[in-house]
N, C-alpha and C positions, 0 to 999 in steps of 0.2 A: 590474659592469664587468670585462671580461676584459683583462688586461694581458699576455697571452702575446705574445711577439715572434716574428716569422717567422724562417725559416731564414736568409734573406739578411741580416737584421739581426744575427743571432747570429754569422754568419761574418764580417761586417764588423767587429763589435766585437772578435772574437777576433783578427783581423788587426791592428787598431789597438792592442790590448793588447800583442801581441808586439812591435810596432814601438816603442812607448813604453818597454817594458821594456828594450829594447836601446839606445835613443837618449837617454832622459831619466833620468839617474841623479842621486842626491843630490850626487855630486861635481860634476857639470856645473852643477847649480843653485847650489851654493856658489861655483863659479868665475864664473858670470854675475853674481852679487851684486857682484863686485869690478870688473866692466866698467862704464865710464861710461854706455853705452847700456843695459846690462843685458840684452841680447838677443844671439842667435846667428843670423847670416845662414845658416850651414850648416844649423842645425836647421830654420829656416823653409823652406829649399829642399827639405829632405827631406820635410817635411810636405806641401809642394806636389806633390812627386814621387809621394807616396802617393795623391794625389787628394783630400786632406782639405779643401783650401781651396775646392774647387768643389762640395762636397756639396749646398749649398743653392741654387746658381746654376742657373737654368733650363737645360734641355738645349740650347736654341738659342744659348746663349752659352758652351757648352763645359763646363757642369756636369752634375750628376746629378739635380737637382730633388728632393732628399729633403726631408723635413719634420721637425717638432719631435720626433716620436716616434723618429726615427732618431738625431737629435742628442743626445737626453737620455742615451742609453747611452754615446755617445762622450764626452760631457761628464763623465760619472762617471769614465771612464778618465783623462781630463785631470786631474781632481781627485786621483785615486789616485796619479798620478805627479807631481803638482804642476807641470804643464806651465807654464813661464813665458811662452811666446809667446802673443800675442793671437789665437790661432786662433779661439776662440769669438766674440770681438768682431767679427772680420773675416768669417769664413766662415759664421757662423750669424746673429748679430744684424745685422751690416752688410749681408750679402748679402740677408737677408730684408727689411730696410728698403728697400734700393734696388730690389729686385724688385717691391715694392708701389707704387712710384712710376709715374706715367704714362710712356708711351714717350717717350724723348728720347735725344739723343746722349750725355748724361751717363750715363744708365742703361745704355745698351749698352756704352759705353767701360769703365765701372768694373766691371760684372759680368764682362766678359771678362777684365779684369785680376785680379779676385779669383779666378776659376776657374783661371788659369794660375799664380797665386802671385806675380805681379809687383807686387802692391799690398797694403798693409795699410790697413784702415779704422779710424779712431778715432771713438768716439761719446761724447757727453757723458753722464755719469751723471744719472739722472732726478732725484735728490734733491740731491746735493751740487753738481752742475754741473761737477765735476772730470772730466778726460778721460784715461783710461788710454792710454798709449803714443802720446800726441800727437806726441812727438819723432820717431817713425819712420813716421808715417802718411803715405800719399799724399794723403789728404784727411780732414778732420774734419767730421763731420755734426753740426750744431748747430741747435736749434730757436730761433725768435725770433718772438714775436707771432703764434703760430699757424702760421707758415710754416717751411719747412725750408731750411737753407742749407748749401752746401758751402764750407768754409773751408780755404784753403791754409795749412799750417803756416808757410810762409815769409812770409806776410803777416799773421801773428798774433804776439802776444807770449805766449810760453810760460814759465810759472814752475813749477818742480818743487816738489811738495808732499811732505811726509813721509808714509810709510806704515809700519805695524807690520811689513809683509811686504816685505823688500828686493827681492823679485821684482816687486813691483807698482810701476810707474812712473806716478804720477799728476801731472797738470798742470792748473793753472788757465790758461784761454785768454782773452786779451783781444783782441777783434776788432771791426771795424766793418762794418756791413751793406753799405756801399758798396764794400768790398774783397772781398766774398764773392759767390758765385753762388747766387741763389735757385732751388732745384731743384724746389720744390713749394709751391703755395699751399694754405692750409687743410689742413695735413698732420697735424692733431691725432690722427686715428684711426690713421694709419700710425705716428706717433711713440709712441702709447700701446701699440700692439702690440709695437714694438721694445723699449720699457721693460719690458713683461711678459716678453718673450723673454729679455732680459738678466737679469731676476730669476730666471727659470727656469734659465738657464745657471749662475747662481751656486748655486742650490739643488742642481742635479745634481752640480756639482763638490763641494759640501759632503758629499753622500752618499759620493763617492769618497774624500774626505779622511777621513771618519769610518771607513770600512772600513780605510784605510791605517793610521791611528793605532791602531785596534783590533788589526790584525795585528801591528804593531810591539810593542804592549804584550803581546800573547799570547806572541810570540816571546821577548821579554825575560824575562817571568815564568817561562818554561819553562827558561831557561838560568841565571838568577840563583838562587843557592842560599843558604839561611839555615838554620842548625842541621842541615845535611846534607840538606835537602830543597829542591826547586825552590819558590820562593815562590808560584808559580801553583797549587800543591797546597793552599794554605791557603784556607779557606772565605771569609774576608773579601776576599781578592784576587779570587777567582772572582766575588764579588758585584759588585765594581767593573766587571769586564769584561762580566758578564751584563747589567748595567744599560745599558751602551752598545749591546750587541747588540740588546736589545729596542727601544731608541729608534730604532736604524737600521732595524729591520724594520717598525716602524710608519710611519717617514717615507718609505720607498721607494715604496709604492703611492700615497702622496699626491703625490709628485713625478711619477710616471707618469700619474696622472689629470690633472694640470695640463698635461702635454705633450700628452695626447690632446685635451684641451679646446682648447688653442691651435691644434693642427694641424687641427682640424675646425671651428673657429670656433663652438664651443658657447657657450650662454648662461653668463654669470658666469665666464668663463675667467679674468678678472683676479683674482677671489676665490680660485679654485683655485690660481693662481700664488702669491698671498700666503700661503695655507695651506702650500703646498709650501716656500716660503722660510723660514717660521717653523719648521716641523717639521724641515727639514734642518739649519737653523742650531742648533737646540736639541740635535740629535743630535751635531753636530760639536763644539759647545762642551763637551758632557759628555764626549766622547771625549778632548778635549784635557785637561780637568781630571782625569779619572780616569787618563788616560795618565801624567800627571805624578805622580799619587799612587802608582801601582804601580812607576814607574821610580825613585821616591825622588829623592835629590839628583842622580843621574845624568841625569835628564830635563832639567835646566837647562843641561847642558854642550854646547859646540859640537860635540863629537865625535859625540853621539847625533843620529840623523836626525829624531827626533820633533819637534824645534822647527821644522823646515822646514815641516811640515804643520800644526802648530799656528798658526804665523804666518799662513799662507795662510787658514786657517779663520777666524781673528780678523778678517782683512781683509775676507773675503767676507761675513761676518756683517753688516757695515755697508754693503756695496756694493749698488747697485741698489735702494735703499730699505732702511732698517734695520728692526729688529723692531717698533718703535713705529709706523712707517708701515704696515707690512703688517698688524699687529694692528688698527690703526684701520680698514683696509679690511674686514677680516673682521667686526669689531664692527658697522660700519655696515650690512653686508649682513645679518648675523644678527638685528639688532634692528629691521630695517625691518618695517613692519606687513604688507606683502604679500610677504615673503621666502619663496621656495619651498623651505622646509626642512621636515624631519620625515619620518616613515616613509612617509606617503602619496606625497609627491613622489619620494622615493628609489625606491620600488617602481615608480612610473610611468616614471621615467627608465630603469630597468634593463630594463623590458619594452616600451618604446616602439619 
């Protein structure tokens, strides 16, 4: 499988990287933690002005019609900069889910709003049922008895739930079917795709978080001196950082393969997504653990930026299905009697 990205994708990601570098700083993230809503209208407006909210929206509704392989690179940058805004939930997962629905006034209205940045979409998490950013959403998409409903936040009871990551605003949502609009019957397939896309978004962010924690750790060990030498020059410290770099390099192609499988509707895409989520989470958790180790006691302090990215990694590890859920999906696939795994199947797939 060739995971080479084209020039347009590289240019887009480079533009997003420069934008986030200028607009999303650790200082801004700390400040947003203290705000009741935890969000910045100014930052959201800037994201919309960059065209990021409309990337997945079909062109007839004012978007660019991009797919999962485009988004997976952008999601990494969102993770690297710990973007607190629900860009991926709205512009990737939400836009993708609404685009998959039958033609309707709801579909046309909300895709146009997503594209121009005037609406945020909240979606229930597949396993926990909690809804990120329900308090600011224009509409909440909720499954019930196989159908899909659009729930108005004003007609639902929202209860804030604690998260290890102060940037993550999670809500339990109590609502009644009679007060919500049923926007799709028998939406199981569309909902499953949205759940897989949400897990892939988390996996891609975890890649970015791993890289950021590794970069912070390398920078710290190059500056911190002990016995007259940078601590990064000691072999034991190098091993900690090398272990993270290896985990990251092995996880990255797994995430890219999952994006390609989702984008092209390939068989067993859900299993590839689960593999991606597990691999990326393991890399991020190792980066957090080893980052703390090489920072020493300084890693626990508020002044160091490391804890911002650690907390986001810990939260995303359990988001969109925790490791036990995704490992169960992988195990069920691998142990099935007719499972298409092994050298023969791999060779056929690569040369078909």
